[in-house]
N, C-alpha and C positions, 0 to 999 in steps of 0.2 A: 503494499499500499504506500502511496506516495505521502511524503511528509507535508503538512500543511505550511503554507507560506507564512513566514513570520513578518509582522509589520514593523517597519522602522519607526521608532519613537522620534519625536521632534527634536530631542536633545541627544540622540544616538549619533555616533559617527556616520557620515553620509556613506551609503553603500557604493557610491561611485569611486570611492578611494581618495578623495581630495584632501582628506584630513580635517575638513570643517565639519561642524554640526549639520545634520540633515536640514534643519529649519533655515539655515544660512546658505544652503547650497542647492540641492535639487528639489526640495519640497515644493516650491512654486511651479517648477515645470511638471512635476507629478500631479499636482492639483489641476493644472490645465488639461492633462490627459484624462483625469478623473471626470472633470466637468464635461468634456466632450462625450465620454461614455454616458454620463448622467443625462445629457441633453438628448442623445439618441434614444435612450430609454424612456424619457418623458414624452418624446414624440410619438412613440408607439403606444397603442392602447395598453392600459394597465393589465399586466398578466395577473389573473386571479390567484396564482400561486405565491405572488408577492404581497398579497393584501393581509397577511397574518399580522399578529401583534408586533409593534415596533420594539426594538431593543433600546431602552433609554439608559442613560448614565445611572449606575448604582444597581442595575438589575442584571438578570441572567444574561449570559453571553459575553461578559466582560472578564477577561483574564484578570485573576486576583493579583498576579505579580505585576501587572501593567500599572504605570503611574495613573492616578485618578484623572488628571487633566487629559493625558494621552488617550485614555480610555473613552472619556466623554467626547473628546474632539474626534476620535476615530469612529465612534458610534454615529456621529452626525454623517460623516463621510459614507458610512455603510448604508444609511438610510437614503442618501442621495443616489448612491449607486443602484439601490433597489428601486428607485422611482418613487419612494414614499416621501414626497417633498413636504407635505403638510406636517408629518411626524418629524421630518428633519428640521423644519423651522422651529417647532415647539422644542426640540432638543437643543437646538442652537441657542435659543433664548434662555433656556436653563443653563446651558454652558456659560453663557454671559453672565448670568446671575451668580452661578457657583464659582466662577473664575474670572472676576472682573480685572484682575491684575495682569492679564495677558490678552493678546489681540484675537485669539482664536474664535471667540463667539461672534465678533463682527465678521471675520473672514469666513466663517461657516454660513452666516446669514447671506453674505455675498454669493457664496457658491450656490445656495438654494435658489436665490433670484436668478443667477445666471443660468442654472439648469431649467428654470421656468421660462427663460428666454426674456426676462425683464432686465435688459442691459442697464438702463439708467438706474433702477433700483439696486442692482448689483454694484454698480459704480459707486453709488452713495454709501453702501456699506463698506466698500474697499477705501473710500475716502476716510471713514472712521478708523480703519486700520492704519492708514497713513498718518493721521493725527495722533493716534496712540503711539506709533513708532517714534514720531517726532518728540513727543513728550518724554519718551524713554529712550532716547537716541543712544545712550551708552550700552543698551542691550541688544541693539540691532546692527547688523552689517548694512552699510549704505547701499549695497547692491540689492539687498532684499527689499528696501524701500523703493528703489528704481524699478524693481519688477512690479510692485503694485501700482506705481505711477504709470507704467507702460500698459498695464491691464486696464486702468481707468481711462486712459486715452483711447484704447481700443474699443472699450464698451460705450463710452459716452463722448465721442469726438466733438471737438469745438467747445466743450465745457472745461472750466478749470479743474485741474486734478485735485486741488485741495483749496 
């Protein structure tokens, strides 16, 4: 039997081998790929097999050894991938409430809106990520900030990034 894929935590070394933390290296690129997959899933009719109960942070389906922030953040991504966008939105708001000291809640809400095709709303959430990063500049690689500014420019052209 094949071994299940292990998720890379945001603070783990990047699997690309750069030596940087995943959140400062390939995480943004991986999110773009996840969003494309989620967008395709959202465009299709909902598969009845995916309409079961959502896995929310703090409930079954979360690895006990995983950091609570990573578990909650990854749970939102899993819901987006499954096309359960309303559940993902609720879980992202809960993430924002439970972990207000990180940008993940804003980012996941942007991902939800992007998967729905609401580019302007997604850009607005990503603007909150940018504002958060600027307020906490010592904790973020400048390239990571640039990645979000580029995403905002792509989603909401002609509007200021922040």
